C-alpha positions as CSV (number, residue, x, y, z in Angstrom):
1,M,101.2,129.0,98.6
2,N,103.1,126.8,96.1
3,K,100.9,124.3,94.3
4,I,103.0,121.2,93.8
5,G,101.8,117.7,93.1
6,S,98.3,116.6,92.2
7,I,94.9,115.7,93.7
8,R,95.0,112.7,96.1
9,R,92.2,110.5,97.4
10,L,91.8,109.7,101.1
11,D,91.8,105.9,101.6
12,E,89.5,104.0,103.9
13,L,92.0,104.3,106.8
14,G,92.2,108.1,106.5
15,R,95.6,108.1,104.7
16,L,96.9,110.4,102.0
17,V,100.0,110.0,100.0
18,I,102.3,113.0,100.0
19,P,103.5,113.5,96.4
20,K,107.0,112.4,95.7
21,E,107.9,116.0,94.4
22,I,107.0,117.3,97.8
23,R,108.7,114.6,99.8
24,N,112.0,115.2,97.8
25,I,111.8,119.0,98.4
26,I,111.4,118.6,102.2
27,H,113.7,115.5,102.3
28,A,110.9,113.5,103.9
29,K,111.8,109.9,104.4
30,S,109.8,106.8,105.8
31,G,109.6,107.1,109.6
32,D,109.8,111.0,109.7
33,T,107.3,112.6,112.0
34,F,105.0,115.6,111.2
35,E,103.1,118.1,113.3
36,I,99.5,118.5,112.0
37,Y,97.6,121.9,112.2
38,L,94.2,122.9,111.3
39,N,93.6,126.5,109.9
40,N,89.9,126.6,109.1
41,E,89.6,124.0,106.4
42,E,93.2,123.8,105.6
43,I,95.3,121.0,107.0
44,I,99.0,122.0,107.5
45,L,101.7,119.5,107.9
46,K,105.1,120.6,109.3
47,K,108.0,118.3,109.6
48,Y,108.7,117.9,113.2
49,S,112.1,118.2,114.9
50,P,112.4,117.8,118.6
51,L,115.2,120.5,118.4
52,N,112.4,123.1,117.9
53,N,111.5,122.6,121.5
54,I,115.0,123.6,122.8
55,E,115.9,126.4,120.3
56,S,116.7,128.8,123.2
57,L,119.2,126.4,124.7
58,A,120.7,125.6,121.4
59,N,121.1,129.3,120.4
60,T,122.9,130.0,123.7
61,I,125.3,127.2,123.2
62,A,125.9,128.3,119.6
63,Q,126.6,131.9,120.6
64,T,128.9,130.7,123.4
65,L,130.9,128.5,121.1
66,N,131.0,131.1,118.4
67,K,132.4,133.8,120.9
68,N,134.9,131.7,122.8
69,L,136.2,129.4,120.2
70,K,136.1,132.0,117.5
71,T,134.4,129.5,115.1
72,E,131.3,129.4,112.9
73,V,128.7,127.3,114.5
74,I,125.7,125.5,112.9
75,I,123.1,123.3,114.7
76,T,121.1,121.2,112.4
77,S,118.2,118.8,112.3
78,K,118.6,115.8,110.0
79,D,118.0,118.0,106.9
80,K,118.2,121.9,107.6
81,I,119.8,124.5,109.7
82,I,118.1,125.2,113.1
83,I,120.6,127.7,114.4
84,S,123.4,129.5,112.5
85,K,126.1,131.6,113.7
86,S,127.9,131.3,110.3
87,N,128.5,133.7,107.4
88,N,126.2,132.9,104.3
89,I,124.3,130.2,106.1
90,N,120.9,131.0,107.4
91,K,118.2,129.2,109.6
92,N,116.1,126.8,107.5
93,D,118.6,126.5,104.7
94,L,118.5,122.9,103.5
95,L,121.6,120.8,104.1
96,S,123.7,119.4,101.2
97,E,123.6,115.7,100.6
98,E,127.3,115.6,101.6
99,I,126.5,117.0,105.2
100,I,123.4,114.8,105.5
101,S,125.6,111.7,104.7
102,L,128.2,112.9,107.3
103,I,125.6,113.3,109.9
104,E,124.1,109.9,109.2
105,I,127.5,108.3,110.1
106,H,126.4,109.1,113.7
107,K,130.0,109.6,115.0
108,N,132.1,112.5,116.1
109,L,134.1,113.7,113.1
110,L,137.0,116.0,112.8
111,F,138.4,117.1,109.4
112,H,141.3,119.3,108.7
113,N,141.7,121.5,105.6
114,K,138.7,120.1,103.8
115,K,136.1,121.7,101.5
116,I,132.6,120.6,102.5
117,S,129.3,121.6,101.0
118,V,127.3,122.6,104.0
119,T,124.1,123.8,102.4
120,Q,122.8,123.2,98.8
121,N,124.3,126.7,98.1
122,T,127.3,127.2,100.3
123,S,130.6,125.3,100.7
124,K,133.2,126.1,103.2
125,Y,136.9,125.3,103.3
126,G,138.9,124.7,106.6
127,D,138.6,122.5,109.7
128,F,135.3,121.0,110.7
129,I,134.0,119.1,113.7
130,I,130.6,117.4,113.3
131,C,129.0,115.9,116.4
132,P,125.6,114.1,116.3
133,L,122.6,115.0,118.3
134,T,120.5,112.0,119.5
135,S,117.2,111.4,121.1
136,S,116.1,107.9,122.3
137,G,119.1,106.6,120.3
138,D,117.9,108.1,117.1
139,N,120.1,110.6,115.2
140,I,118.1,113.9,115.0
141,G,120.8,116.3,113.9
142,S,124.2,117.7,114.6
143,I,126.5,120.5,116.0
144,I,128.9,121.6,113.3
145,I,131.7,124.0,113.9
146,Y,133.9,125.4,111.2
147,S,137.2,127.3,111.4
148,S,139.9,128.5,109.0
149,S,142.4,127.7,111.8
150,N,143.4,124.4,113.5
151,L,140.6,122.7,115.5
152,K,141.9,120.2,117.9
153,E,140.8,117.1,119.7
154,E,140.1,119.3,122.8
155,D,137.7,121.3,120.8
156,M,135.9,118.1,119.8
157,K,135.6,117.1,123.3
158,I,133.9,120.4,124.2
159,I,131.5,120.0,121.3
160,K,130.8,116.4,122.3
161,I,129.9,117.5,125.8
162,L,127.6,120.4,124.5
163,S,125.9,118.0,122.1
164,Q,125.1,115.7,125.0
165,I,123.6,118.6,126.9
166,I,121.4,119.4,124.0
167,S,120.5,115.7,123.5
168,E,119.6,115.3,127.2
169,N,117.2,118.3,127.0
170,I,115.2,117.0,124.1
171,S,111.8,115.6,125.0
172,E,109.7,114.2,122.3
């Protein structure tokens, strides 16, 4: 277990402050939700993503897109990879600031012949489609497809429909 941060005091309302160093590492922002677990006397906080509850559906969609559109497919939460059908990008890799800002636009995006830093360590060049995933009106992630060949508006329509299917199956 990595020891980062310092000793913190519990206040009268039972609150602890998560050290800034840890919040930065896990991209925690005000309003983020966490799962809380107890392991003997250890309290474990895990950043919550409603996408974890539908991983099987998301994986099936990613595999189908990968196979039929011959594209690389990534399904993300707001800050990390949830499903990856892409070379050099793995589940739980942290997203780059560039992708995080594109996801936060909260619109369907189509780029041609563009280099994008997808994760903190991996850039891709080609055509991209980025479609948001929402739950109760909140942006919770995205479906990203990448291809070295031309992606079209028809491909974006398919991704948009599949992102709606994922979004409709999310229950918080």
